[in-house]
C-alpha positions, 0 to 999 in steps of 0.5 A: 499500500501506498500512502501520502502525507505531508502539511503546510504551516503558514507562520508570521514573526514579528522579528526573526525567531528561532525555530526546531520543528520535528515534522519529518517521518521517521525512516526507521521504521521496519514496516514503513519505506519512504519512496519520496520525501519532499521539503520546502520552505517559503521564503527559502531559509538554510536549514541544518538537520539532526537527531535528538536523542530518541532519533527523531529527525528534526529541522533547525531554522530562523524564520524571518520577520514577515510571513513563513511556508513550510511545507512536507510532502512524504508517499510511504510503502507500508503492509496495508496490515492492521496494527499487529495483535498480540494478546499473549504479550506478557508483562516484563518485570522490572528488573528484567527491563532493558536499561532503555526502556527504564525512563518509559517508567517515570514520571514526564511532565503531562504523564503524573504518575505519582498522582495517579498511581493510587488510582491506576492500582486501584481501577487495574491492579486486578486485571491479570497483567499483560497484553489485556491489562493494557486492553483494559487501560485503553478501554477504560480512557476511550470510553471515559474521555469525551473527544472534543477537538475545540477544548483542546489544551496544550496545559492538559495534563493525564490528571486532568483529563481523567478529571475533566473527562475531556479531551484530544488525541494527545490527552487520550494518549497521556492519560493511557501512559500514565496509569501503564507506568504505573502498574510498571509497564513502560509507555511511550508518546507517539505522534505521526500521521493515521489516515482514515484508511479502512474507516470513516473519513472525518474531517479536518484531517490532523497529526494524531497521537497513540502510545507504544507499551514495551510488552513480551520482549518488544513495543506494541501499538495500542490507541487509547483515541480510537481503540481499535487496530488501524491500518498506515500509521505513520510515525513522525516523532516518540518521546516520554510525552508531548513535550518531548515532540513538538511539532513546531517549538518557537523560540519567540513568539509567532502568529500561527495563520494557516495549518493543514494536514493531509494522509491518504492511499495512492494509487501508484507513485507515478501518479502522485507527482510532487508538489510545485516547489515554491519560488525559488525552488527548495533550498532543503530535502532529506531525501531527492 
């Protein structure tokens, strides 16, 4: 299956403003092959590329005073299969976890394990450990939290989400992640593209957030917002929570003037020409 994903983001800055963006598709997903990867800015500005400690691809630039357009367009090939289902996967004792997993047991900016630990054990402590317990957490979060796009909040934490019962996909993920960590199950935050493939189309398209949980010696996808196995997840970044993986980090004030995201299946690479580059020609690209 071929999937095209991308974005256009329009900003206005009063003065030159340093930015770090985390918008590029990760190129280390075993079931995803990047076939085409175009990135443009208008006006063209110098951009340096680097990977953060989690291996996420980051772009560093200085937005000029005035308007700036950032545009990315990527085509990937994937299996077209739903997220893997492994109900026999077991929890790994903390003493046996790989060292790299231990970070994902700890509290973080949006996942306050100290405030949620008692609730987690009261609610899920009697559930048999393993895949079924993580699914029980997702079932609870999916049923307890009402999705409300117009009530998105950059400061809402996992505890807030439990208390308020409302949020967007990042809030669903934060609450489920925090509850897993309280039960000594490593869980990490993921953002990326998730098109409406095999499900009813929902507009407008946006970036999505879900989680990965360490069970049975590997990381597995869970999605408390949608709470179903989905087709065509495309990972942009992974971290402890949303504070680690902001799509755009601005070191100064800016005004967001436009924002659009697309993710959909395409028939062939040849039938999908790349978008016309803005003038002047694109200055930077991950891959030709």
